[in-house]
C-alpha positions in Angstrom: 121.1 -33.5 -87.1 123.1 -36.1 -85.4 122.9 -36.7 -81.6 125.8 -36.1 -79.3 128.3 -39.0 -78.9 129.1 -39.7 -75.3 132.8 -39.2 -74.6 134.4 -41.7 -72.3 135.3 -40.3 -68.9 138.8 -40.7 -67.4 141.9 -42.0 -68.9 141.8 -44.1 -72.1 142.8 -47.8 -71.9 146.3 -48.8 -72.6 147.1 -50.5 -75.8 148.3 -54.0 -75.4 151.9 -54.6 -76.2 153.1 -57.4 -78.4 154.9 -59.1 -75.4 151.8 -58.9 -73.3 149.8 -60.8 -75.9 152.3 -63.7 -75.7 151.9 -63.9 -71.9 155.6 -63.2 -71.3 155.4 -59.8 -69.5 154.9 -59.4 -65.8 153.5 -55.9 -66.0 151.0 -55.1 -63.3 152.2 -58.1 -61.2 154.3 -57.7 -58.1 157.5 -59.8 -58.0 157.5 -62.6 -55.6 160.0 -62.1 -52.8 161.9 -65.2 -51.8 161.9 -65.5 -48.1 164.6 -67.8 -46.7 163.3 -69.9 -43.8 164.9 -69.0 -40.5 167.3 -71.6 -39.4 167.7 -71.6 -35.7 171.1 -71.8 -34.2 171.5 -75.2 -32.8 171.6 -75.4 -29.1 172.5 -79.1 -29.0 175.6 -79.7 -26.9 175.2 -76.4 -25.0 175.5 -76.4 -21.2 172.9 -75.1 -18.8 173.2 -74.0 -15.1 169.8 -74.2 -13.3 168.8 -73.6 -9.7 166.1 -75.9 -8.4 163.6 -75.4 -5.6 165.7 -77.0 -2.9 168.5 -74.5 -3.6 170.7 -76.8 -5.5 172.4 -75.7 -8.7 172.7 -78.4 -11.3 174.8 -78.4 -14.5 173.0 -79.8 -17.5 173.7 -80.5 -21.2 171.3 -80.2 -24.1 171.2 -83.7 -25.6 168.4 -83.7 -28.1 165.6 -81.7 -29.8 162.1 -82.9 -30.6 159.1 -81.0 -31.8 159.9 -77.6 -30.3 161.4 -78.9 -27.0 165.0 -79.4 -26.1 165.9 -82.3 -23.8 168.4 -81.3 -21.1 170.1 -84.0 -19.1 171.5 -83.0 -15.7 174.4 -84.3 -13.7 172.2 -86.2 -11.2 170.7 -88.3 -14.0 167.4 -86.4 -14.3 166.3 -84.8 -17.5 163.9 -82.0 -18.5 162.1 -80.8 -21.6 162.6 -77.0 -22.1 161.3 -74.6 -24.7 163.8 -72.5 -26.7 162.9 -69.2 -25.1 163.4 -70.6 -21.5 166.5 -72.5 -22.5 168.3 -69.5 -23.9 168.1 -67.8 -20.5 169.8 -70.7 -18.8 172.7 -71.4 -21.2 176.2 -70.6 -20.0 179.2 -69.8 -22.2 182.7 -71.3 -22.1 184.1 -68.3 -20.3 181.8 -69.0 -17.3 183.4 -72.3 -16.5 185.8 -72.3 -13.5 187.8 -75.3 -12.2 184.8 -76.8 -10.3 182.4 -76.4 -13.2 185.0 -77.9 -15.6 185.3 -81.0 -13.4 181.5 -81.3 -13.2 181.2 -80.8 -17.0 183.6 -83.8 -17.5 181.5 -86.0 -15.3 178.3 -84.9 -17.0 179.9 -85.6 -20.5 180.9 -89.1 -19.3 177.4 -89.8 -17.9 175.7 -88.6 -21.2 178.2 -90.6 -23.3 177.4 -93.8 -21.2 173.7 -93.3 -21.7 174.1 -92.8 -25.4 176.2 -96.0 -25.7 173.6 -97.9 -23.7 170.8 -96.6 -25.9 172.8 -97.5 -29.0 173.4 -101.1 -27.7 169.7 -101.6 -26.9 168.7 -100.4 -30.4 171.2 -102.8 -32.0 169.8 -105.7 -29.9 166.2 -104.8 -30.8 167.2 -104.7 -34.5 168.8 -108.1 -34.2 165.7 -109.5 -32.5 163.4 -108.1 -35.2 165.7 -109.6 -37.9 165.6 -113.0 -36.2 161.8 -112.9 -35.9 161.5 -112.1 -39.6 163.8 -115.0 -40.5 162.0 -117.5 -38.1 158.6 -116.4 -39.5 157.1 -115.9 -36.1 
């Protein structure tokens, strides 16, 4: 007499398909979802109205962005680094400007433009100095 043959328990294995043998099929694998990187809305050029400790309210403009901080330049010539979450609370829209704020905005734009021109001129002079040093071999 022959002994009993053990029957496998559970569901039998699936037979491999021809396309699976070639390595083409993606059966059993989850598809990779493409996630688009979040592009933040640029806050450069936005205007800010901030009240300081000595109860003065200054108008500022966002002039640059560097490593998570926005640089805001105020109408008195001072500047400040602000994080995005804090900056969004201070931004004012175009509808908020009355005649006085429009006048202050014009002066602020003029101040910022003068500083940018000065910075550009200094950078050009430094580039010329570097060039002349290379030519002279110093």
